[in-house]
C-alpha positions in Angstrom: -28.4 78.6 -149.6 -26.1 75.3 -149.4 -28.9 73.1 -148.6 -30.0 74.3 -151.8 -27.1 74.3 -154.1 -27.5 70.3 -153.0 -30.7 70.3 -153.8 -29.7 71.9 -157.1 -32.3 75.0 -156.4 -29.4 77.6 -156.8 -27.1 78.6 -158.7 -23.9 79.8 -157.5 -22.5 81.3 -161.1 -25.3 84.0 -160.3 -25.4 84.4 -156.8 -24.7 86.7 -154.4 -22.0 86.0 -151.7 -23.2 86.2 -148.5 -20.7 87.5 -145.9 -21.6 86.3 -142.7 -21.3 89.4 -139.9 -21.7 87.4 -136.5 -20.1 83.6 -135.7 -19.4 81.5 -132.7 -16.6 78.5 -132.5 -17.3 75.4 -131.5 -15.0 73.0 -129.5 -14.5 69.4 -128.3 -11.2 69.6 -126.3 -11.9 65.7 -126.0 -12.2 65.0 -129.1 -8.8 67.2 -130.0 -7.1 65.5 -127.3 -8.3 62.5 -128.7 -6.8 63.6 -132.1 -3.5 65.1 -130.4 -4.8 68.8 -130.7 -4.1 71.1 -129.0 -6.4 73.9 -128.2 -4.8 78.0 -127.6 -6.8 78.7 -124.4 -7.6 82.2 -126.1 -9.3 79.9 -128.8 -10.6 78.2 -125.4 -12.0 81.1 -123.9 -13.8 82.5 -126.6 -15.5 79.3 -127.4 -19.2 77.1 -127.0 -17.2 73.9 -125.6 -19.6 70.9 -126.8 -16.9 68.5 -124.4 -19.8 65.7 -124.0 
């Protein structure tokens, strides 16, 4: 949907809302640390770690 909108092929005013039912959290712990962000353990436990 985002690509269609950005390409000018979708009118958001007339498009039905679609809700995401299942999703994943992705984290990069090294990136977070470099920015001074401390990730809560509850997020780390359920996220997919993309740290290089």
